[in-house]
C-alpha positions in Angstrom: -27.7 24.3 16.0 -29.4 20.9 15.5 -30.6 21.7 11.9 -27.2 22.9 10.9 -25.5 19.8 12.4 -28.1 17.6 10.7 -27.8 19.3 7.3 -24.0 19.4 7.5 -23.7 15.7 8.5 -26.1 14.7 5.7 -24.1 16.6 3.2 -20.7 15.2 4.3 -22.0 11.6 4.3 -23.5 12.1 0.9 -20.2 13.5 -0.3 -18.3 10.5 1.1 -20.9 8.2 -0.7 -20.2 10.1 -3.9 -16.5 9.3 -3.5 -17.3 5.7 -2.8 -19.4 5.6 -6.0 -16.5 7.1 -7.9 -14.0 4.7 -6.6 -16.1 1.7 -7.7 -17.2 3.2 -11.0 -17.0 1.9 -14.5 -17.0 4.0 -17.7 -20.4 4.2 -19.2 -21.7 5.9 -22.3 -24.8 7.8 -21.3 -25.5 9.2 -24.8 -24.4 12.8 -24.1 -21.1 11.9 -22.4 -19.1 9.1 -21.0 -19.3 9.2 -17.2 -18.1 6.9 -14.5 -21.1 5.1 -13.2 -21.4 2.7 -10.3 -21.9 -1.1 -10.6 -25.6 -2.0 -10.5 -25.2 -4.0 -7.3 -24.4 -0.7 -5.5 -27.7 1.0 -6.3 -28.4 1.4 -2.6 -25.4 3.7 -2.2 -26.8 6.1 -4.9 -30.3 6.0 -3.3 -28.9 6.7 0.1 -26.9 9.6 -1.2 -29.9 10.9 -3.1 -32.0 10.8 0.1 -29.4 12.5 2.2 -28.4 15.3 -0.1 -31.4 17.2 -1.2 -34.1 15.8 1.1 -32.5 15.7 4.5 -30.6 19.0 3.9 -33.9 20.7 2.8 -35.7 19.4 5.8 -32.9 20.7 8.1 -33.1 24.1 6.4 -36.9 24.1 6.9 -36.5 23.2 10.6 -34.0 26.0 11.0 -36.3 28.5 9.5 -39.3 27.3 11.6 -37.3 27.3 14.8 -35.7 30.7 14.1 -39.1 32.2 13.5 -40.6 30.5 16.6 -37.7 31.8 18.7 -38.5 35.4 17.8 -41.3 35.3 20.3 -38.9 34.9 23.1 -37.1 38.2 23.9 -34.0 36.3 25.1 -33.7 34.6 21.7 -30.7 35.5 19.6 -31.3 34.9 15.8 -28.5 33.1 14.0 -28.8 34.2 10.3 -25.5 32.6 9.6 -27.0 29.2 10.2 -29.7 29.9 7.6 -27.2 31.1 5.1 -25.0 28.1 5.5 -28.0 25.7 5.2 -29.1 27.6 2.1 -25.7 27.1 0.5 -25.7 23.4 1.5 -29.1 23.0 -0.2 -27.7 24.6 -3.4 -24.5 22.6 -3.5 -26.5 19.6 -2.4 -28.6 19.7 -5.6 -25.5 19.6 -7.7 -24.2 16.6 -5.6 -27.6 15.0 -5.9 -27.3 15.0 -9.7 -24.4 12.6 -9.4 -26.4 10.3 -7.3 -29.4 10.5 -9.6 -27.3 9.6 -12.7 -25.9 6.6 -10.8 -29.3 5.5 -9.6 -30.8 5.9 -13.1 -27.9 3.9 -14.6 -28.5 1.1 -12.0 -32.2 1.1 -12.6 -31.8 1.0 -16.4 -29.3 -1.8 -16.1 -31.8 -3.8 -14.0 -34.6 -3.2 -16.5 -32.5 -4.0 -19.5 -31.3 -7.3 -18.0 -34.8 -8.4 -16.9 
C-alpha cells in the first residue's frame, strides 16, 4: 500500500505543479510549435515536477514489485496485482506529464544560458 500511496501522491503533486506552471506561463515559440512555457524564475517548479513524475513513481513501482515478490514467501501474504497495474499506468501517464516539465525546464535553462 505504501508504494501505491507514494506513487499516487507524487503523480498528483506533479499534476498540480503542471497546472501551476500553466497558470504562470507565457507563449513561447519553440521552433516546432508555440507552447505556454513558465517564466525562467520558476525553473525549480519544473525540476520538482520532473523529479516527482517519472523518478519517484518508477521507484514506487519498483518497491511494489520487490515487496510483492518478497511477500510470496509468506503463505499468509495476499498478492495485490491491482496495485502493480495502477502503478504501471501511473508510470506511463507520468512520462507524458514529465514531457511538460522537461519542456519547461529546458526553456528555463536555455533562457538562463542565452542571457548569460
